[in-house]
N, CA, C and O atoms as a GROMACS GRO file, in nm:
protein
  548
    1MET      N    1  -0.498   5.336   0.229
    1MET     CA    2  -0.437   5.295   0.205
    1MET      C    3  -0.548   5.134   0.123
    1MET      O    4  -0.586   5.052   0.205
    2LYS      N    5  -0.562   5.124   0.066
    2LYS     CA    6  -0.612   5.044  -0.042
    2LYS      C    7  -0.675   4.866   0.033
    2LYS      O    8  -0.596   4.774   0.055
    3LYS      N    9  -0.819   4.857   0.059
    3LYS     CA   10  -0.845   4.703   0.125
    3LYS      C   11  -0.866   4.633  -0.042
    3LYS      O   12  -0.884   4.695  -0.147
    4LEU      N   13  -0.858   4.492  -0.020
    4LEU     CA   14  -0.905   4.408  -0.129
    4LEU      C   15  -1.015   4.282  -0.076
    4LEU      O   16  -0.978   4.172  -0.037
    5VAL      N   17  -1.114   4.314  -0.083
    5VAL     CA   18  -1.271   4.251  -0.028
    5VAL      C   19  -1.228   4.073  -0.164
    5VAL      O   20  -1.173   4.136  -0.254
    6PHE      N   21  -1.227   4.010  -0.185
    6PHE     CA   22  -1.232   3.857  -0.180
    6PHE      C   23  -1.354   3.812  -0.150
    6PHE      O   24  -1.402   3.844  -0.041
    7ASN      N   25  -1.422   3.739  -0.230
    7ASN     CA   26  -1.539   3.678  -0.226
    7ASN      C   27  -1.558   3.577  -0.389
    7ASN      O   28  -1.562   3.611  -0.508
    8GLY      N   29  -1.568   3.407  -0.300
    8GLY     CA   30  -1.600   3.286  -0.416
    8GLY      C   31  -1.638   3.247  -0.312
    8GLY      O   32  -1.677   3.278  -0.199
    9CYS      N   33  -1.603   3.113  -0.425
    9CYS     CA   34  -1.639   2.969  -0.384
    9CYS      C   35  -1.585   2.894  -0.276
    9CYS      O   36  -1.574   2.946  -0.165
   10SER      N   37  -1.548   2.768  -0.301
   10SER     CA   38  -1.456   2.652  -0.249
   10SER      C   39  -1.336   2.683  -0.247
   10SER      O   40  -1.253   2.644  -0.165
   11PHE      N   41  -1.310   2.786  -0.379
   11PHE     CA   42  -1.196   2.798  -0.431
   11PHE      C   43  -1.135   2.909  -0.393
   11PHE      O   44  -1.038   2.903  -0.318
   12MET      N   45  -1.167   2.987  -0.424
   12MET     CA   46  -1.127   3.112  -0.310
   12MET      C   47  -1.090   3.062  -0.209
   12MET      O   48  -0.974   3.036  -0.176
   13ALA      N   49  -1.214   3.040  -0.134
   13ALA     CA   50  -1.186   2.995   0.037
   13ALA      C   51  -1.025   2.862   0.035
   13ALA      O   52  -0.937   2.875   0.121
   14GLY      N   53  -1.020   2.789  -0.035
   14GLY     CA   54  -0.841   2.797  -0.039
   14GLY      C   55  -0.942   2.628  -0.006
   14GLY      O   56  -0.915   2.598   0.110
   15ASP      N   57  -1.025   2.537  -0.057
   15ASP     CA   58  -1.094   2.405   0.028
   15ASP      C   59  -0.960   2.332  -0.082
   15ASP      O   60  -0.957   2.319  -0.204
   16GLU      N   61  -0.876   2.301   0.009
   16GLU     CA   62  -0.793   2.146   0.028
   16GLU      C   63  -0.611   2.192  -0.017
   16GLU      O   64  -0.504   2.132  -0.024
   17LEU      N   65  -0.657   2.317  -0.037
   17LEU     CA   66  -0.509   2.372  -0.060
   17LEU      C   67  -0.408   2.320   0.003
   17LEU      O   68  -0.317   2.253  -0.046
   18VAL      N   69  -0.434   2.365   0.168
   18VAL     CA   70  -0.342   2.245   0.237
   18VAL      C   71  -0.329   2.164   0.342
   18VAL      O   72  -0.254   2.146   0.439
   19TRP      N   73  -0.427   2.121   0.293
   19TRP     CA   74  -0.518   2.015   0.367
   19TRP      C   75  -0.410   1.861   0.438
   19TRP      O   76  -0.414   1.792   0.540
   20GLU      N   77  -0.319   1.866   0.306
   20GLU     CA   78  -0.246   1.764   0.403
   20GLU      C   79  -0.143   1.851   0.446
   20GLU      O   80  -0.128   1.823   0.565
   21LYS      N   81  -0.066   1.939   0.415
   21LYS     CA   82   0.005   2.027   0.519
   21LYS      C   83  -0.034   2.066   0.657
   21LYS      O   84   0.053   2.080   0.743
   22TYR      N   85  -0.165   2.086   0.683
   22TYR     CA   86  -0.285   2.079   0.820
   22TYR      C   87  -0.242   1.948   0.868
   22TYR      O   88  -0.182   1.936   0.975
   23HIS      N   89  -0.265   1.874   0.811
   23HIS     CA   90  -0.278   1.719   0.898
   23HIS      C   91  -0.119   1.635   0.969
   23HIS      O   92  -0.096   1.555   1.059
   24LYS      N   93  -0.012   1.735   0.832
   24LYS     CA   94   0.147   1.668   0.888
   24LYS      C   95   0.142   1.751   1.007
   24LYS      O   96   0.170   1.697   1.114
   25GLU      N   97   0.118   1.846   1.007
   25GLU     CA   98   0.236   1.997   1.134
   25GLU      C   99   0.034   1.901   1.259
   25GLU      O  100   0.058   1.938   1.374
   26HIS      N  101  -0.007   1.877   1.261
   26HIS     CA  102  -0.150   1.832   1.400
   26HIS      C  103  -0.130   1.688   1.407
   26HIS      O  104  -0.166   1.627   1.507
   27ASN      N  105  -0.073   1.627   1.304
   27ASN     CA  106  -0.046   1.474   1.369
   27ASN      C  107  -0.142   1.392   1.329
   27ASN      O  108  -0.160   1.287   1.390
   28ARG      N  109  -0.213   1.423   1.231
   28ARG     CA  110  -0.366   1.370   1.182
   28ARG      C  111  -0.291   1.288   1.041
   28ARG      O  112  -0.194   1.302   0.967
   29GLU      N  113  -0.462   1.154   1.072
   29GLU     CA  114  -0.414   1.079   0.945
   29GLU      C  115  -0.546   1.192   0.875
   29GLU      O  116  -0.652   1.236   0.920
   30PRO      N  117  -0.463   1.210   0.727
   30PRO     CA  118  -0.532   1.293   0.629
   30PRO      C  119  -0.680   1.220   0.623
   30PRO      O  120  -0.685   1.185   0.505
   31THR      N  121  -0.811   1.174   0.689
   31THR     CA  122  -0.939   1.106   0.638
   31THR      C  123  -0.991   1.200   0.562
   31THR      O  124  -0.918   1.299   0.556
   32GLY      N  125  -1.133   1.212   0.473
   32GLY     CA  126  -1.193   1.264   0.434
   32GLY      C  127  -1.302   1.393   0.539
   32GLY      O  128  -1.360   1.377   0.646
   33TYR      N  129  -1.293   1.496   0.462
   33TYR     CA  130  -1.320   1.591   0.553
   33TYR      C  131  -1.476   1.606   0.623
   33TYR      O  132  -1.482   1.680   0.722
   34TYR      N  133  -1.554   1.565   0.595
   34TYR     CA  134  -1.664   1.498   0.628
   34TYR      C  135  -1.681   1.353   0.738
   34TYR      O  136  -1.780   1.330   0.808
   35THR      N  137  -1.562   1.273   0.730
   35THR     CA  138  -1.596   1.199   0.810
   35THR      C  139  -1.491   1.217   0.880
   35THR      O  140  -1.434   1.113   0.913
   36GLU      N  141  -1.429   1.349   0.926
   36GLU     CA  142  -1.284   1.324   1.061
   36GLU      C  143  -1.393   1.284   1.227
   36GLU      O  144  -1.407   1.374   1.309
   37ASN      N  145  -1.462   1.129   1.255
   37ASN     CA  146  -1.579   1.170   1.295
   37ASN      C  147  -1.593   1.293   1.344
   37ASN      O  148  -1.556   1.368   1.435
   38GLY      N  149  -1.670   1.285   1.237
   38GLY     CA  150  -1.834   1.415   1.234
   38GLY      C  151  -1.777   1.574   1.390
   38GLY      O  152  -1.840   1.655   1.458
   39ASP      N  153  -1.642   1.538   1.372
   39ASP     CA  154  -1.529   1.688   1.421
   39ASP      C  155  -1.626   1.763   1.448
   39ASP      O  156  -1.674   1.710   1.548
   40ILE      N  157  -1.693   1.863   1.422
   40ILE     CA  158  -1.659   1.968   1.419
   40ILE      C  159  -1.639   2.132   1.471
   40ILE      O  160  -1.684   2.244   1.449
   41LEU      N  161  -1.534   2.060   1.559
   41LEU     CA  162  -1.419   2.134   1.588
   41LEU      C  163  -1.304   2.134   1.533
   41LEU      O  164  -1.227   2.229   1.544
   42PHE      N  165  -1.281   2.035   1.472
   42PHE     CA  166  -1.150   1.997   1.396
   42PHE      C  167  -1.210   2.093   1.254
   42PHE      O  168  -1.138   2.152   1.175
   43ARG      N  169  -1.377   2.086   1.250
   43ARG     CA  170  -1.413   2.159   1.084
   43ARG      C  171  -1.322   2.325   1.055
   43ARG      O  172  -1.232   2.360   0.979
   44LEU      N  173  -1.413   2.400   1.173
   44LEU     CA  174  -1.372   2.519   1.223
   44LEU      C  175  -1.225   2.479   1.238
   44LEU      O  176  -1.192   2.453   1.123
   45GLU      N  177  -1.116   2.459   1.320
   45GLU     CA  178  -1.018   2.481   1.333
   45GLU      C  179  -0.970   2.470   1.154
   45GLU      O  180  -0.889   2.553   1.112
   46TYR      N  181  -1.036   2.343   1.042
   46TYR     CA  182  -0.937   2.367   0.916
   46TYR      C  183  -0.980   2.426   0.873
   46TYR      O  184  -0.918   2.457   0.771
   47LEU      N  185  -1.103   2.498   0.889
   47LEU     CA  186  -1.117   2.592   0.805
   47LEU      C  187  -1.006   2.733   0.814
   47LEU      O  188  -0.931   2.790   0.736
   48ASN      N  189  -1.045   2.746   0.948
   48ASN     CA  190  -0.978   2.900   1.044
   48ASN      C  191  -0.800   2.875   0.976
   48ASN      O  192  -0.766   2.985   0.932
   49TYR      N  193  -0.737   2.819   0.964
   49TYR     CA  194  -0.614   2.716   0.913
   49TYR      C  195  -0.607   2.802   0.766
   49TYR      O  196  -0.530   2.896   0.745
   50ARG      N  197  -0.689   2.758   0.688
   50ARG     CA  198  -0.650   2.723   0.537
   50ARG      C  199  -0.700   2.928   0.520
   50ARG      O  200  -0.631   2.988   0.437
   51LYS      N  201  -0.772   2.986   0.571
   51LYS     CA  202  -0.802   3.114   0.540
   51LYS      C  203  -0.644   3.194   0.582
   51LYS      O  204  -0.613   3.310   0.553
   52GLN      N  205  -0.574   3.112   0.644
   52GLN     CA  206  -0.414   3.133   0.647
   52GLN      C  207  -0.345   3.172   0.475
   52GLN      O  208  -0.286   3.275   0.443
   53PHE      N  209  -0.365   3.096   0.419
   53PHE     CA  210  -0.277   3.031   0.329
   53PHE      C  211  -0.338   3.016   0.177
   53PHE      O  212  -0.287   2.949   0.086
   54ASN      N  213  -0.479   3.106   0.171
   54ASN     CA  214  -0.592   3.051   0.062
   54ASN      C  215  -0.530   3.232  -0.024
   54ASN      O  216  -0.459   3.329   0.005
   55LEU      N  217  -0.630   3.173  -0.158
   55LEU     CA  218  -0.591   3.339  -0.293
   55LEU      C  219  -0.598   3.499  -0.170
   55LEU      O  220  -0.529   3.599  -0.152
   56PRO      N  221  -0.694   3.455  -0.125
   56PRO     CA  222  -0.686   3.627  -0.056
   56PRO      C  223  -0.545   3.641   0.069
   56PRO      O  224  -0.491   3.752   0.068
   57ALA      N  225  -0.494   3.551   0.158
   57ALA     CA  226  -0.392   3.629   0.211
   57ALA      C  227  -0.266   3.637   0.126
   57ALA      O  228  -0.209   3.746   0.112
   58ILE      N  229  -0.238   3.565   0.089
   58ILE     CA  230  -0.140   3.535   0.039
   58ILE      C  231  -0.108   3.641  -0.098
   58ILE      O  232   0.005   3.665  -0.141
   59THR      N  233  -0.231   3.694  -0.150
   59THR     CA  234  -0.256   3.821  -0.257
   59THR      C  235  -0.247   3.884  -0.165
   59THR      O  236  -0.139   3.942  -0.167
   60SER      N  237  -0.303   3.907  -0.079
   60SER     CA  238  -0.310   4.073   0.050
   60SER      C  239  -0.102   4.007   0.103
   60SER      O  240   0.007   4.062   0.116
   61ASN      N  241  -0.107   3.995   0.104
   61ASN     CA  242   0.052   3.947   0.170
   61ASN      C  243   0.160   4.035   0.118
   61ASN      O  244   0.221   4.127   0.171
   62ILE      N  245   0.170   3.957  -0.060
   62ILE     CA  246   0.172   3.974  -0.138
   62ILE      C  247   0.176   4.156  -0.164
   62ILE      O  248   0.273   4.232  -0.163
   63LEU      N  249   0.110   4.169  -0.175
   63LEU     CA  250   0.088   4.367  -0.183
   63LEU      C  251   0.077   4.395  -0.088
   63LEU      O  252   0.090   4.506  -0.140
   64GLY      N  253   0.064   4.413   0.020
   64GLY     CA  254   0.072   4.431   0.180
   64GLY      C  255  -0.008   4.500   0.179
   64GLY      O  256   0.017   4.616   0.208
   65CYS      N  257  -0.164   4.457   0.140
   65CYS     CA  258  -0.310   4.502   0.163
   65CYS      C  259  -0.343   4.459   0.335
   65CYS      O  260  -0.313   4.391   0.433
   66ASP      N  261  -0.424   4.553   0.278
   66ASP     CA  262  -0.574   4.491   0.400
   66ASP      C  263  -0.650   4.412   0.346
   66ASP      O  264  -0.627   4.426   0.226
   67TRP      N  265  -0.758   4.307   0.365
   67TRP     CA  266  -0.824   4.180   0.327
   67TRP      C  267  -0.947   4.196   0.428
   67TRP      O  268  -0.957   4.204   0.551
   68ILE      N  269  -1.052   4.198   0.297
   68ILE     CA  270  -1.182   4.078   0.397
   68ILE      C  271  -1.212   3.965   0.252
   68ILE      O  272  -1.254   3.968   0.136
   69ASP      N  273  -1.171   3.894   0.330
   69ASP     CA  274  -1.235   3.779   0.274
   69ASP      C  275  -1.380   3.691   0.313
   69ASP      O  276  -1.392   3.621   0.414
   70MET      N  277  -1.470   3.710   0.226
   70MET     CA  278  -1.575   3.674   0.181
   70MET      C  279  -1.618   3.523   0.184
   70MET      O  280  -1.712   3.471   0.244
   71SER      N  281  -1.521   3.466   0.101
   71SER     CA  282  -1.565   3.320   0.050
   71SER      C  283  -1.630   3.222   0.152
   71SER      O  284  -1.702   3.250   0.249
   72TYR      N  285  -1.595   3.124   0.116
   72TYR     CA  286  -1.700   2.990   0.187
   72TYR      C  287  -1.708   2.918   0.064
   72TYR      O  288  -1.704   2.947  -0.056
   73ASP      N  289  -1.724   2.782   0.153
   73ASP     CA  290  -1.755   2.664   0.018
   73ASP      C  291  -1.939   2.674  -0.001
   73ASP      O  292  -2.034   2.705   0.071
   74GLY      N  293  -1.923   2.639  -0.111
   74GLY     CA  294  -2.064   2.609  -0.177
   74GLY      C  295  -2.110   2.728  -0.194
   74GLY      O  296  -2.233   2.732  -0.198
   75LYS      N  297  -2.050   2.842  -0.207
   75LYS     CA  298  -2.162   2.972  -0.262
   75LYS      C  299  -2.214   2.968  -0.413
   75LYS      O  300  -2.179   2.897  -0.507
   76SER      N  301  -2.281   3.037  -0.407
   76SER     CA  302  -2.377   3.021  -0.596
   76SER      C  303  -2.334   3.161  -0.578
   76SER      O  304  -2.302   3.225  -0.478
   77ASN      N  305  -2.346   3.203  -0.753
   77ASN     CA  306  -2.304   3.328  -0.730
   77ASN      C  307  -2.397   3.405  -0.768
   77ASN      O  308  -2.391   3.484  -0.862
   78GLU      N  309  -2.529   3.378  -0.664
   78GLU     CA  310  -2.592   3.498  -0.633
   78GLU      C  311  -2.562   3.515  -0.510
   78GLU      O  312  -2.559   3.635  -0.485
   79SER      N  313  -2.539   3.450  -0.418
   79SER     CA  314  -2.471   3.478  -0.326
   79SER      C  315  -2.373   3.627  -0.304
   79SER      O  316  -2.402   3.737  -0.258
   80ILE      N  317  -2.236   3.564  -0.367
   80ILE     CA  318  -2.203   3.644  -0.384
   80ILE      C  319  -2.192   3.784  -0.465
   80ILE      O  320  -2.100   3.863  -0.485
   81THR      N  321  -2.329   3.777  -0.504
   81THR     CA  322  -2.330   3.900  -0.579
   81THR      C  323  -2.408   4.031  -0.529
   81THR      O  324  -2.412   4.151  -0.555
   82ILE      N  325  -2.476   3.923  -0.428
   82ILE     CA  326  -2.518   4.005  -0.260
   82ILE      C  327  -2.484   3.999  -0.248
   82ILE      O  328  -2.404   4.085  -0.286
   83GLU      N  329  -2.432   3.902  -0.170
   83GLU     CA  330  -2.372   3.931  -0.039
   83GLU      C  331  -2.251   4.081  -0.110
   83GLU      O  332  -2.272   4.193  -0.062
   84THR      N  333  -2.155   4.069  -0.200
   84THR     CA  334  -2.071   4.217  -0.224
   84THR      C  335  -2.090   4.279  -0.199
   84THR      O  336  -2.031   4.350  -0.117
   85ILE      N  337  -2.254   4.310  -0.290
   85ILE     CA  338  -2.274   4.485  -0.326
   85ILE      C  339  -2.337   4.543  -0.184
   85ILE      O  340  -2.340   4.662  -0.155
   86ALA      N  341  -2.386   4.435  -0.101
   86ALA     CA  342  -2.432   4.479   0.102
   86ALA      C  343  -2.351   4.555   0.096
   86ALA      O  344  -2.379   4.673   0.078
   87TYR      N  345  -2.183   4.497   0.114
   87TYR     CA  346  -2.101   4.473   0.181
   87TYR      C  347  -2.098   4.597   0.133
   87TYR      O  348  -2.154   4.664   0.219
   88LEU      N  349  -2.067   4.666   0.045
   88LEU     CA  350  -2.026   4.794  -0.116
   88LEU      C  351  -2.125   4.836  -0.069
   88LEU      O  352  -2.088   4.953  -0.084
   89ASN      N  353  -2.256   4.851  -0.007
   89ASN     CA  354  -2.308   4.973   0.006
   89ASN      C  355  -2.326   5.022   0.107
   89ASN      O  356  -2.374   5.136   0.111
   90GLY      N  357  -2.284   4.934   0.255
   90GLY     CA  358  -2.270   5.001   0.372
   90GLY      C  359  -2.153   5.055   0.398
   90GLY      O  360  -2.098   5.054   0.508
   91LEU      N  361  -2.117   5.096   0.311
   91LEU     CA  362  -1.927   5.154   0.278
   91LEU      C  363  -1.994   5.298   0.224
   91LEU      O  364  -2.106   5.320   0.178
   92THR      N  365  -1.902   5.369   0.245
   92THR     CA  366  -1.958   5.566   0.187
   92THR      C  367  -1.943   5.561   0.107
   92THR      O  368  -1.942   5.444   0.070
   93LYS      N  369  -1.920   5.646   0.015
   93LYS     CA  370  -1.862   5.720  -0.100
   93LYS      C  371  -1.711   5.692  -0.088
   93LYS      O  372  -1.653   5.597  -0.141
   94GLU      N  373  -1.657   5.788  -0.014
   94GLU     CA  374  -1.548   5.782   0.038
   94GLU      C  375  -1.417   5.618   0.031
   94GLU      O  376  -1.324   5.555  -0.018
   95GLU      N  377  -1.534   5.641   0.139
   95GLU     CA  378  -1.449   5.463   0.180
   95GLU      C  379  -1.440   5.423   0.092
   95GLU      O  380  -1.323   5.415   0.055
   96ARG      N  381  -1.570   5.355  -0.030
   96ARG     CA  382  -1.592   5.304  -0.107
   96ARG      C  383  -1.458   5.284  -0.221
   96ARG      O  384  -1.415   5.180  -0.270
   97LYS      N  385  -1.407   5.444  -0.242
   97LYS     CA  386  -1.259   5.495  -0.341
   97LYS      C  387  -1.112   5.344  -0.267
   97LYS      O  388  -1.058   5.276  -0.355
   98ASN      N  389  -1.081   5.323  -0.153
   98ASN     CA  390  -1.037   5.201  -0.137
   98ASN      C  391  -1.026   5.089  -0.126
   98ASN      O  392  -0.928   5.033  -0.078
   99HIS      N  393  -1.143   5.024  -0.178
   99HIS     CA  394  -1.209   4.882  -0.151
   99HIS      C  395  -1.119   4.849  -0.365
   99HIS      O  396  -1.102   4.903  -0.474
  100HIS      N  397  -1.102   4.758  -0.309
  100HIS     CA  398  -1.104   4.634  -0.493
  100HIS      C  399  -1.189   4.482  -0.427
  100HIS      O  400  -1.225   4.435  -0.319
  101VAL      N  401  -1.190   4.453  -0.566
  101VAL     CA  402  -1.269   4.338  -0.560
  101VAL      C  403  -1.268   4.247  -0.690
  101VAL      O  404  -1.276   4.241  -0.813
  102ILE      N  405  -1.248   4.161  -0.528
  102ILE     CA  406  -1.180   4.018  -0.657
  102ILE      C  407  -1.276   3.892  -0.563
  102ILE      O  408  -1.282   3.841  -0.451
  103ILE      N  409  -1.355   3.887  -0.736
  103ILE     CA  410  -1.490   3.801  -0.710
  103ILE      C  411  -1.437   3.703  -0.800
  103ILE      O  412  -1.405   3.726  -0.917
  104GLY      N  413  -1.426   3.550  -0.722
  104GLY     CA  414  -1.437   3.424  -0.776
  104GLY      C  415  -1.594   3.357  -0.806
  104GLY      O  416  -1.694   3.331  -0.739
  105TRP      N  417  -1.551   3.347  -0.940
  105TRP     CA  418  -1.713   3.278  -0.994
  105TRP      C  419  -1.764   3.167  -0.955
  105TRP      O  420  -1.683   3.077  -0.978
  106THR      N  421  -1.891   3.117  -0.891
  106THR     CA  422  -1.835   2.942  -0.930
  106THR      C  423  -1.941   2.851  -1.054
  106THR      O  424  -1.923   2.869  -1.174
  107SER      N  425  -2.025   2.775  -1.012
  107SER     CA  426  -2.048   2.631  -1.130
  107SER      C  427  -2.197   2.725  -1.175
  107SER      O  428  -2.165   2.796  -1.079
  108ILE      N  429  -2.265   2.759  -1.203
  108ILE     CA  430  -2.404   2.803  -1.258
  108ILE      C  431  -2.484   2.727  -1.230
  108ILE      O  432  -2.606   2.745  -1.236
  109SER      N  433  -2.420   2.620  -1.193
  109SER     CA  434  -2.535   2.492  -1.108
  109SER      C  435  -2.565   2.506  -0.997
  109SER      O  436  -2.657   2.436  -0.957
  110ARG      N  437  -2.500   2.602  -0.901
  110ARG     CA  438  -2.524   2.646  -0.777
  110ARG      C  439  -2.602   2.781  -0.761
  110ARG      O  440  -2.562   2.891  -0.798
  111ILE      N  441  -2.745   2.746  -0.687
  111ILE     CA  442  -2.863   2.872  -0.731
  111ILE      C  443  -2.855   2.904  -0.537
  111ILE      O  444  -2.778   2.838  -0.468
  112MET      N  445  -2.920   2.979  -0.494
  112MET     CA  446  -2.967   3.034  -0.394
  112MET      C  447  -3.098   2.990  -0.405
  112MET      O  448  -3.168   2.963  -0.502
  113LYS      N  449  -3.121   2.988  -0.256
  113LYS     CA  450  -3.314   2.929  -0.248
  113LYS      C  451  -3.351   2.960  -0.104
  113LYS      O  452  -3.276   2.898  -0.029
  114TYR      N  453  -3.447   3.039  -0.035
  114TYR     CA  454  -3.510   3.021   0.061
  114TYR      C  455  -3.549   2.960   0.119
  114TYR      O  456  -3.665   2.934   0.085
  115SER      N  457  -3.503   2.889   0.238
  115SER     CA  458  -3.542   2.766   0.319
  115SER      C  459  -3.612   2.794   0.475
  115SER      O  460  -3.586   2.802   0.595
  116PRO      N  461  -3.722   2.802   0.371
  116PRO     CA  462  -3.885   2.870   0.522
  116PRO      C  463  -3.835   2.786   0.694
  116PRO      O  464  -3.871   2.818   0.808
  117SER      N  465  -3.724   2.653   0.639
  117SER     CA  466  -3.713   2.602   0.857
  117SER      C  467  -3.566   2.675   0.873
  117SER      O  468  -3.528   2.698   0.988
  118ALA      N  469  -3.514   2.698   0.803
  118ALA     CA  470  -3.367   2.779   0.860
  118ALA      C  471  -3.398   2.895   0.866
  118ALA      O  472  -3.342   2.985   0.930
  119LYS      N  473  -3.461   2.899   0.821
  119LYS     CA  474  -3.528   3.095   0.779
  119LYS      C  475  -3.448   3.153   0.731
  119LYS      O  476  -3.414   3.256   0.789
  120LEU      N  477  -3.382   3.118   0.609
  120LEU     CA  478  -3.192   3.188   0.581
  120LEU      C  479  -3.232   3.191   0.462
  120LEU      O  480  -3.344   3.147   0.439
  121PHE      N  481  -3.136   3.255   0.334
  121PHE     CA  482  -3.161   3.163   0.185
  121PHE      C  483  -2.979   3.028   0.225
  121PHE      O  484  -2.892   3.038   0.311
  122VAL      N  485  -2.999   2.918   0.108
  122VAL     CA  486  -2.913   2.844   0.111
  122VAL      C  487  -2.859   2.796   0.044
  122VAL      O  488  -2.919   2.689   0.048
  123ALA      N  489  -2.752   2.776  -0.056
  123ALA     CA  490  -2.675   2.739  -0.151
  123ALA      C  491  -2.707   2.587  -0.201
  123ALA      O  492  -2.659   2.487  -0.148
  124VAL      N  493  -2.814   2.588  -0.331
  124VAL     CA  494  -2.783   2.432  -0.404
  124VAL      C  495  -2.795   2.426  -0.456
  124VAL      O  496  -2.884   2.490  -0.513
  125SER      N  497  -2.684   2.294  -0.535
  125SER     CA  498  -2.663   2.252  -0.580
  125SER      C  499  -2.752   2.161  -0.645
  125SER      O  500  -2.851   2.118  -0.585
  126TYR      N  501  -2.706   2.102  -0.860
  126TYR     CA  502  -2.744   1.968  -0.820
  126TYR      C  503  -2.724   1.853  -0.734
  126TYR      O  504  -2.814   1.775  -0.701
  127THR      N  505  -2.610   1.845  -0.699
  127THR     CA  506  -2.550   1.732  -0.617
  127THR      C  507  -2.608   1.742  -0.483
  127THR      O  508  -2.547   1.701  -0.384
  128HIS      N  509  -2.704   1.787  -0.477
  128HIS     CA  510  -2.791   1.828  -0.382
  128HIS      C  511  -2.908   1.739  -0.376
  128HIS      O  512  -2.956   1.666  -0.289
  129LEU      N  513  -2.944   1.778  -0.535
  129LEU     CA  514  -3.140   1.655  -0.534
  129LEU      C  515  -3.080   1.533  -0.581
  129LEU      O  516  -2.987   1.471  -0.632
  130THR      N  517  -3.224   1.542  -0.518
  130THR     CA  518  -3.205   1.330  -0.571
  130THR      C  519  -3.319   1.337  -0.653
  130THR      O  520  -3.394   1.434  -0.648
  131LEU      N  521  -3.346   1.201  -0.760
  131LEU     CA  522  -3.419   1.216  -0.841
  131LEU      C  523  -3.464   1.116  -0.793
  131LEU      O  524  -3.387   1.027  -0.755
  132PRO      N  525  -3.600   1.102  -0.783
  132PRO     CA  526  -3.677   0.958  -0.765
  132PRO      C  527  -3.602   0.882  -0.861
  132PRO      O  528  -3.519   0.932  -0.937
  133THR      N  529  -3.640   0.726  -0.855
  133THR     CA  530  -3.513   0.581  -0.901
  133THR      C  531  -3.671   0.558  -1.005
  133THR      O  532  -3.649   0.552  -1.126
  134ASN      N  533  -3.817   0.547  -0.962
  134ASN     CA  534  -3.868   0.441  -1.059
  134ASN      C  535  -4.002   0.559  -1.054
  134ASN      O  536  -4.093   0.565  -0.972
  135ARG      N  537  -3.973   0.654  -1.185
  135ARG     CA  538  -4.063   0.718  -1.242
  135ARG      C  539  -4.050   0.634  -1.365
  135ARG      O  540  -3.957   0.564  -1.404
  136GLU      N  541  -4.210   0.668  -1.434
  136GLU     CA  542  -4.260   0.641  -1.538
  136GLU      C  543  -4.227   0.787  -1.608
  136GLU      O  544  -4.240   0.899  -1.559
  137VAL      N  545  -4.188   0.757  -1.714
  137VAL     CA  546  -4.119   0.873  -1.827
  137VAL      C  547  -4.262   0.831  -1.972
  137VAL      O  548  -4.260   0.890  -2.080
   0.00000   0.00000   0.00000
């Protein structure tokens, strides 16, 4: 059986795809994702919930295939590329024949940088950067 491998940013991961549906089913007021009382359990529960309805899940269910969903919010193109290649390199040549990869590229403004304090690579977007306010030109 063919296995589908999906990788991408929040669009592939299903960001806000079922936001309102989730809140109706769980009797929650649909407030902002990052302002839900700082409830990390809510965020994890929602992330798991939306994976049932995102592009990888729906496509794989329609085609009757197994799938791997490596997508998540904020991913850079470098991260998508490196993670996908690393996954495929971990398979034997015979195993690779049964895999199809579906990539959802993201914005080129997202880059991957190493964080010495976290000791890992993190996605950085121009929205994460702040410019000095009183700079002489």
